C-alpha positions as CSV (number, residue, x, y, z in Angstrom):
1,M,18.1,-4.0,14.0
2,K,15.0,-3.7,16.2
3,F,11.9,-3.4,14.1
4,S,9.1,-3.3,16.7
5,G,8.2,0.3,17.5
6,N,11.0,1.8,15.3
7,I,9.5,5.1,14.1
8,W,12.4,6.0,11.8
9,L,12.4,2.6,10.2
10,A,8.6,3.0,9.6
11,G,9.1,6.4,8.0
12,A,11.9,5.0,5.7
13,A,9.6,2.1,4.7
14,G,6.9,4.6,3.8
15,A,9.3,6.5,1.6
16,L,10.3,3.2,0.0
17,F,6.7,2.2,-0.7
18,P,6.0,4.5,-3.7
19,L,9.0,3.0,-5.6
20,G,6.8,0.0,-6.4
21,L,4.5,2.2,-8.6
22,A,5.1,4.1,-11.8
23,P,7.4,5.5,-13.0
24,F,9.8,3.3,-11.0
25,D,7.8,0.0,-11.0
26,Y,10.0,-1.8,-8.5
27,W,7.2,-3.8,-7.0
28,I,9.5,-5.6,-4.6
29,A,10.0,-2.2,-2.9
30,S,6.4,-2.0,-1.9
31,F,6.5,-5.6,-0.7
32,A,9.6,-4.8,1.5
33,A,7.9,-1.6,2.8
34,V,4.8,-3.5,3.9
35,A,6.8,-6.3,5.5
36,V,8.8,-3.7,7.5
37,L,5.7,-1.9,8.6
38,F,4.1,-5.2,9.8
39,A,7.2,-6.0,11.8
40,C,7.3,-2.4,13.3
41,L,3.7,-2.9,14.6
42,S,4.6,-6.1,16.6
43,D,4.1,-6.0,20.3
44,I,3.5,-2.3,20.8
45,A,0.6,-0.4,22.3
46,P,-2.1,1.1,20.0
47,R,-0.9,4.6,20.7
48,R,2.6,3.8,19.6
49,A,1.2,1.9,16.7
50,A,-0.7,5.1,15.6
51,L,2.6,7.0,15.6
52,I,4.3,4.2,13.6
53,G,1.5,4.3,11.1
54,W,1.7,8.1,10.9
55,A,5.4,8.0,10.2
56,F,4.9,5.4,7.5
57,G,2.2,7.6,6.0
58,V,4.4,10.7,6.0
59,G,7.1,8.8,4.1
60,K,4.6,7.3,1.7
61,Y,2.8,10.5,0.8
62,G,5.8,12.7,1.1
63,V,7.5,10.8,-1.7
64,G,4.4,9.5,-3.6
65,A,2.4,12.7,-3.6
66,S,5.3,15.1,-4.1
67,W,3.8,16.0,-7.5
68,I,1.2,18.1,-5.7
69,Y,3.9,20.7,-5.0
70,V,4.5,21.1,-8.8
71,S,0.8,21.6,-9.3
72,I,0.5,24.3,-6.6
73,H,3.9,26.1,-7.2
74,D,4.4,25.8,-10.9
75,Y,0.8,26.1,-12.1
76,G,-0.9,27.7,-9.1
77,P,1.2,29.8,-9.1
78,A,1.8,29.9,-5.3
79,P,5.0,31.1,-3.7
80,L,7.5,28.5,-2.6
81,W,6.7,28.8,1.1
82,L,3.0,28.6,0.6
83,A,3.2,25.6,-1.8
84,G,5.6,23.8,0.6
85,A,3.3,24.5,3.6
86,L,0.2,23.2,1.8
87,V,1.9,20.1,0.7
88,A,3.3,19.4,4.2
89,F,-0.2,19.9,5.6
90,F,-1.6,17.5,3.0
91,V,1.0,14.9,3.7
92,A,0.5,15.1,7.4
93,A,-3.2,14.9,7.1
94,M,-3.2,11.9,4.7
95,A,-0.8,10.1,7.1
96,L,-3.5,10.2,9.7
97,F,-5.3,7.5,7.7
98,Q,-2.3,5.3,8.1
99,A,-2.2,6.1,11.8
100,A,-5.8,5.1,12.2
101,F,-5.2,1.9,10.3
102,A,-2.2,1.0,12.5
103,A,-4.0,1.8,15.7
104,C,-7.1,-0.3,14.8
105,Y,-4.9,-3.2,13.8
106,A,-2.9,-3.1,17.1
107,R,-6.0,-2.6,19.3
108,W,-8.5,-5.0,17.8
109,I,-6.9,-7.3,15.3
110,R,-3.4,-8.3,16.4
111,G,-3.0,-11.4,18.5
112,R,-0.4,-14.1,19.2
113,L,-0.7,-16.1,16.0
114,G,1.6,-14.6,13.3
115,Y,-0.2,-16.0,10.3
116,A,-3.5,-14.8,11.6
117,N,-2.0,-11.4,12.2
118,A,-0.9,-11.3,8.6
119,I,-4.5,-12.0,7.4
120,G,-5.9,-9.4,9.8
121,F,-3.3,-6.8,8.8
122,S,-4.1,-7.4,5.1
123,A,-7.9,-7.0,5.8
124,C,-7.2,-3.7,7.6
125,W,-5.0,-2.4,4.8
126,V,-7.7,-3.1,2.2
127,A,-10.3,-1.5,4.4
128,L,-8.2,1.6,4.5
129,E,-7.8,1.6,0.7
130,W,-11.5,1.2,0.3
131,I,-12.2,4.2,2.6
132,L,-9.7,6.2,0.5
133,T,-11.8,5.6,-2.6
134,W,-14.8,7.6,-1.3
135,F,-14.1,9.5,1.9
136,L,-14.1,13.3,1.4
137,T,-14.5,12.6,-2.4
138,G,-11.7,10.1,-2.2
139,F,-7.9,10.0,-2.9
140,P,-7.4,6.5,-4.4
141,W,-3.7,7.0,-4.8
142,L,-0.7,4.8,-4.1
143,F,-2.6,1.5,-3.8
144,I,-0.2,-1.4,-3.6
145,G,-2.4,-3.3,-6.0
146,Y,-1.4,-0.9,-8.8
147,A,2.2,-2.0,-8.3
148,Q,1.5,-5.6,-9.3
149,L,1.1,-5.2,-13.1
150,G,4.4,-7.0,-13.7
151,N,3.9,-10.2,-11.7
152,P,1.3,-13.0,-11.4
153,L,-0.7,-11.2,-8.7
154,R,-2.2,-9.0,-11.5
155,H,-4.4,-11.9,-12.5
156,F,-6.6,-11.3,-9.4
157,A,-7.8,-8.1,-10.9
158,P,-10.6,-9.5,-13.0
159,V,-11.8,-11.4,-10.0
160,G,-11.9,-8.6,-7.4
161,G,-10.4,-5.5,-8.8
162,V,-7.5,-3.6,-7.4
163,L,-8.6,-4.1,-3.8
164,L,-8.3,-7.9,-4.1
165,V,-4.9,-7.5,-5.7
166,S,-3.9,-5.3,-2.8
167,F,-5.1,-7.9,-0.3
168,V,-3.1,-10.8,-1.7
169,A,0.0,-8.6,-2.1
170,V,-0.1,-7.3,1.5
171,L,-0.9,-10.9,2.7
172,S,2.2,-12.3,1.0
173,A,4.4,-9.5,2.2
174,A,3.2,-9.6,5.8
175,A,3.4,-13.4,5.9
176,A,7.0,-13.2,4.8
177,A,7.7,-11.1,7.8
178,V,6.1,-13.7,10.0
179,V,8.4,-16.4,8.6
180,V,11.5,-14.7,10.0
181,Q,9.9,-13.9,13.4
182,R,10.3,-16.0,16.5
183,Q,7.3,-18.2,16.1
184,P,6.8,-22.0,16.5
185,L,7.8,-23.9,13.4
186,A,4.3,-25.0,12.6
187,R,3.1,-21.4,12.6
188,R,6.0,-20.2,10.5
189,L,5.2,-23.0,7.9
190,L,1.6,-21.8,7.8
191,A,2.9,-18.3,7.2
192,L,5.1,-19.6,4.4
193,V,2.1,-21.1,2.7
194,L,0.5,-17.7,2.9
195,V,3.5,-16.2,1.2
196,F,3.4,-18.4,-1.9
197,A,-0.3,-19.2,-2.2
198,P,-1.3,-15.9,-3.8
199,W,1.4,-16.3,-6.4
200,A,0.4,-19.9,-7.2
201,V,-3.3,-19.0,-7.5
202,G,-2.3,-15.9,-9.6
203,A,-0.4,-18.2,-12.0
204,L,-3.4,-20.5,-12.2
205,L,-5.6,-17.6,-13.1
206,A,-3.3,-16.4,-15.9
207,P,-4.7,-18.6,-18.7
208,V,-8.3,-17.7,-17.9
209,H,-10.1,-15.7,-20.6
210,W,-12.5,-13.4,-18.9
211,V,-13.9,-11.7,-22.0
212,E,-14.6,-12.6,-25.6
213,P,-13.9,-10.3,-28.6
214,G,-16.9,-8.4,-29.9
215,A,-17.7,-6.3,-32.8
216,Q,-15.0,-3.8,-33.9
217,A,-15.6,-0.1,-33.9
218,T,-13.6,3.0,-34.9
219,V,-13.2,5.8,-32.4
220,A,-11.4,9.1,-32.2
221,L,-9.7,10.8,-29.2
222,V,-9.1,14.5,-29.2
223,Q,-6.9,16.1,-26.4
224,G,-6.2,19.8,-26.2
225,N,-2.5,20.6,-26.2
226,I,-2.6,23.7,-24.0
227,E,0.1,24.8,-21.6
228,Q,-1.3,24.4,-18.0
229,D,0.2,27.7,-16.9
């Protein structure tokens, strides 16, 4: 199967991506999605890369933000056609962020060294997630770092928060795609190091105690049990 420039494969990868998060928690799905997107962005023009990124974003938000339809239709209550149209517009608009990310990577970051591309790709990804935390009040949803709660990469969270977890996760996934590309053996070996290094460091961070127990206190939490409609 040809990966580079394949818009349908990019869209399918985007739809696969949310399966790494709750309630599914198949973190390997997010890894596979990122690796496929990285491969799809190989050796294509920035304009085509933007289209690939947009397709990935449509799949990602179409599946991962489908709950918005329930909010609008069931609790709005908006008619089916209006709720569907609003969700479609939201998904298409959010996918533009992925398009911009892909275009910037293809135009200014991507080079001939696969392992360097994996690092640059990861940096662009985290820059996008950071922007999504504040731009237009922010929509910090579907971050790949949140999908790593069941593996050693979660131990990066006390060091640099979810964005650092996202960086090492994307780096490992993108580097895995480089390993199977047609690259000189030395470069592929460097990429292989980037695949496993985050996991090794995460395992070393596991026994570190970042906080010490303090004084105990009793608290109460009251939540209203009111039907939203």
